[in-house]
Structure formats: C-alpha cells, structure tokens
N, C-alpha and C positions, 0 to 999 in steps of 0.2 A: 579842187584836188585836195584830198585829206592831208593833214599835216603828218609828218613822219612820227612814228611812235617815240615816246620819251625813252632815252637810254636808261637801262636798268641801273646804271651807276650814278645817275643824277639824283640830286636832292628833290624830294624828300625820301625817295625809295632807299637811298643810301645815306645813313647818318653815322659818320665815323665815331661820333661821341658815344654811341651805344657801347662800344668796346672800352670806353674809359670811365663809364659811370660807376662801376663797382670795383673794389680792390681785387676781388677774386678774378674778375674778367681781365683786369690789367695784368695780373700775374700770369694768367693763362696764355695770353698772346704776346708776352714780352719777348722781344727778338734777341736780347742780349742778357747774359747773366754775369753776375759778379759774386765770387765765392772767396772765402779765405784761402782756398787752394790755388787761387790765381795770383797770390801775392808772395813776394820775396821781401824779407825784412833786412835792410841794410843797417849794419851796426859798426860804429867807429870804436875801435878798441883803444883804451888808455894804457899808458905804460906803467902807471903807478897803481896804488891800491884804492884810490878814491874815484867816485863818479865825478866827472868834470862837465859842467854845463857849457853848451855852445851858444854864445850870446846871439849869433846871427840866425840860430834855429831854435826858437822858443820851444821848450818841451823835450829837446834832444840833449842827451848827455853822452860823453865818451864813457865807455863801460870798461871797468877793470877786468882782467882775465878771471879773477876769482869769482866774479858775478856772472860769467857767461853760462855756466851750467844751469843756473836758475832761469836765465833768459831763454835758453834753448828749450827748457822744459815748458816755459810759458808759451813759446811759439808752437810747440807740439800740441799743447792743450787747446790752443786757438785754431788749430788746423792749418797753420802756415807751414808749408812743406820745406822751406829752405831759408837759410841766412846767408847774406853776403857780407863778408868781413873786410874791414879796411883799417889799417894801423895808423895811429898817430905816433910815428917814430920820433924819439927824442932828438932834439937838435944836434946834440953831440955825436950822434951816430949817423948823421947825414953827411955824405961826402960827394965830391964831383962825380965819382964813378958809381955811387949807389951800392957799395959793396954789402951793406947790411941786408939787401934783398936776397943775398945768397947764404945767409947765416941760418943753419938748420934750427937754431934756437932763437930766431928773431921773434919779435912780438907777435907777428901774424901766425907763425908756426905754433907758438904756445897757445894762441887763441883757438886755432883749429883743433889741436889735440884736446883742449878743455871741452869744446863743444862735442866732439865725436865720442869722448869718453863718457860724457853725461847722457847724450841722446844719440846713439849710433845711427838711428834711422833717419835723422834729419839731414837734409842736404846742406852742404857747405860750399859756397862759391868764394873764390879768391881773385882779387884784381891782380892782373899781371901788367905792371908798368913800373917805371922807376921814380915817378914823382914823389911818392911818400918817403923816398930814401936819398934823393939827391939834394945837395946843398943849393943848387940853382933852381929847383922846383920844376924841372922839365921831366917829361915822361921817358926821355932817352938820354944817351950819352952826348955830351957837348964837345964839339971840336974847338980848336984854338981860336977860330974866327967866330964862334958863337953858333955855328950850324949844328943842328941836331943830327947826329950820325945814324943812318938807318941800319946798315948791315951789322955794324959793331953792336948796336943796341939789340938787334934780334938775337945775337949770340947770348947776350946776358939774359934776355927774357926767357930763352929756352932753359937755361940753368935755374932761373927763378921759378919757373913752372915746375920743374922736377923737385925742387926743395919743398914747394907747397904740397904737391901730390904725396910726397913721402911723409909729410906731416898728417895726411888724412883728407886733404881737400878733394871734393868730388867733382867740382866744376872749375876749370881754369878759364878765366875771363880776361883775355888781353884787351886792354882799353887804350893802348899806347898809340894806335894808328900808324905804326911803322909798316911799310910795304913788305909783304911776304912772311909776316910773323906767324900767321896761323899755320901755314904749311910747315914751317920750321919747327914750331912747337909740336905739331902733330907727329912729325918724324921723330923728334926727341922722345916723346911719350911712347911711341911704338917701340923704338929701339931699347927703351928701359923696361919694357914689359907692361906698361900702363895702358893696355889696349881698351879698357872700359872707361877711361877718364873722359868726361864730356868737355868740349870746348864751346863756350859761349862767347862769340866774337862781338866786341863793340864795333860792328861793321860800319855803321853810319854814325860817327861821333862828330858832332859839329863844334866848331870853335865858338863857344857860347858864353854870354855874360851871366847865364843862370847857374854857373858852378861856384860862384863866389863864396856862399856859406859853407859849402863842402870843403873848400880849400882852407877855411878857418878851422873846420872840424879836424882835418888831418894834419894841420900845422904847416902847410906848404904855401899858403897864400902870400905871406910876407917875404918869401924867399924867391918867388918867381922873377927871373930876369928876362925881360922881353915878353913875348906872348907865344901862343901855340899854333898860330895860323899856318905855319909851314907844314904841319902834319895833321892837325884836325881840320874838318871840312868847312868850307865856306857856307854860311847859312843861306846864301842865295841859290845854292845848287840842289837840284832834284835828281836829274839823270845820273850825276856822279854817285849818288847814294846807291843806285841800283847796280852800277858797275862795281862799287866796293863790295856790296853784298854778294854779287855773283862770284867775285874772286875768292872771297873767304869761304863760301860754300865749296867751291872747287878745291880749295886747299885743305878741307877737312873739318870745317866748323859744323857742329851738330845743331847749334842754335845761333841766331843773330840778334843783335841789339840795335835799337835806335835811341840816341841820346842827344839832347834832352827829349822830353816827352810832349807836353802839351803844345809847345809851339811847332811841333813836327808831326802832328797827327796825320797829315797828308802823306808823309814819308812812310809812316807805319803802314798805312793802307796800301800804298803802292808796293812796298816790299812784300807784304803778305799776299797780295793778289798776283804779283809777278813770280814768286818762288814757292809759296805754299809751305815753307819750312817753319819750324817753331820760331816765332818772332816775339821778342821781349822788348819792353820799353822801360826807360828809367824816368820815374817821376822825381826829378832831381831836386837838390837842396833849395835852389832859388824858387822853384814852384811851390815846394813845401812852405818856405818862409813867407811867400806872398799871402798864402791862405791863412797861415798862423797869425801874422801881424794884422791882417784885415779883420780876422775874427776877434782878436783881442781888443781891437779898436771899436768893436760893435758894428762893423760894417756888413757882416754877413753871418749866416748860420754855419758854423764850422763843420758839423757832422754832415749836413746836407750837401755843402759844397765839396767836401772831401769825397763823399761817395759819388757825387755827380762827376767829378773830375776823373775818378778811377773808372767809372763806367764809360767815359769817353775813350779811354785807352782800349777797353775791350771792344767797344763799338767800331773803333778804327781798325781793329784786327789783331791787337796784341793778345798773345796767348797767356802771358804773365806780365806782371808789373813789379819792378823794384820800386818800393816806396817807403819813405820814413813814416807814413801813416799806417803801415801794415798792422801793428797790434791794435790800434784804435779802430781801424776799418774792420778788422776781423771781429772785434767785440761787437761793433754795431751790426754787422751782418748776422752774427750768431744770435744777437739779442732781439 
C-alpha cells in the first residue's frame, strides 16, 4: 500500500523562514504596526518656573506651564496626536476635600489653556480623580472612619470634569474607579452643552505596585494614608475587568483604558475581543522605570526593548498607548 502523500504544509515544502530572510519581506507580512499616531504623551506639570527631575523616572521632568507650548509643538512635529496632562499640585493647596480640583485657575487648567493656545489641533486629555488634590492622597473623599465615599466623590468629579472642559480639555479621563462616575459625568457634560467631549474611562484600573514612580512625580506618594484596594481592582481578577468595562460603556464612555499595561496584556486582549470599542493601555511609570534603570545599567538595549514593549500593547489589541516613552519612540519610528 503506497504511503499517503506528504502534507503541503510539511517541511521542506514549507519553510517559514523564507518570509523572515529579508527586511522587505518582514515588513510586507508584519501583522502589527506601531506608529507615532498610536501614542499619547503623559506630561506631569510643575507649579513653578523650573523643570523638575523625577528621581524615580530617569529622563522624566515635571514641565512648567511656560514650557508646554514648545512641548506641544514638538509632539505635533513628531506625529503624536494627544497629550495627557497631570498636575503636581503644591502641598499647601492639598486639602481633605480636594477643593483645588474645582478651581478654574488651577495648575491643570492653566496647563490646558497653554497647550490649546499654542497647538489647537492637538488633543488634550485630563485625569479626573482627586488624588493630586487631597491631603490624604486618595482618589476620592474620605469619611470619618477612613472609608472612601463613593457617591459624594462622584458629585465632586462631575464638577471637576466641567472645570477641565471649560479650560479646553478634549478628553475627560476618570481614573478614580468610583462606581457610577462615567454615567454621572456624561450627564453633567450633556447638561452643560459639552456634547462632543470624549470620555476615556480608566475602566480596568488595578491596585498595582507599578504606580510608585508616578506618585512621586505628582507629589502624592508620601501623602497616601492606607491603600487603594477598596476601589481599584484586585490584580487576581479577570472577569471583573470585563464587567467594569461593560458598565462604563453602557454609561457613555467613548474609549476604555486598561492600567497598568505590560502585566495586564491578557486583559487588554479580552477587552478588545469582547467589546470592540477603542481600547487604550497605560504603559505606567513603573514599567518605564524598569526599562530605564536596566538600560542605564547596561543590561539591555533601551530603544529595542522600548519599541518591543510598545509593540506588545498593539499586538494585544490596544488602539493607543499612553507612554512616557512617546517622544523617544516617535523619533525612533520616524527615523
């Protein structure tokens, strides 16, 4: 009895390395792309006139408002479509109730106006949460027993969002993880006539140890009393992330966020597959710092690992990535 014919997919008829042998062939069949247009540049704004280095994030500085127009122009030249602005609110303005978040002339509002005046076409995202403004370092209001109050916080977040939009913010990004805040903010925006304002919900934000350098950057790390596990998600949970995303979409979110990024690539993929909505990821401060410190120690090739990490987000399904690497990655991609 003759032997069965060899499968056309078997070696040597099929040699997958043929498609890897030349650079042009690799480019031709690449399944995933990474462009400057896929990046959002997070910028921490300083309250003074000087640039302020962030020790836990080598290469990152807090940027004074006066320098934001030049930074926005650089982003536009590099093809980065949006900036995400975060304030380092002075200690003396931080209170238990976070009242500075409602000040129309707060640092974040001045920053938004400076960017939009210089480069009107660039997108500006603003974080909606109280941790840059509270003296206890939490994202919401704190009750007498130390509990973070949900409904009372949501009321303040709605007012905060309106202040930011009236300063010129294009994308409201609630990162607080209070229940019901997306729907309440959407209703407040609609009632005020801001029908075109986008909401990017930090829908699946985990209680992570990767946020430490960011807390130093915005000045809230040393203030935090307790932790944020009663409102941010348990890193052990997957299905809960899908429930959170579904709720925020139903409440009016235009885009959703998974944060942190690299340890949660599986969540990014599940969210994108389940809902098909614009899905962003945050390549957070701790992820940035790990690569920077390792590169400075000579342990790895910074540019190669930077781009490989960002490609991982895109391969997992992220439509865009907030990353402190944005300007360097954009230069490398354009170069």
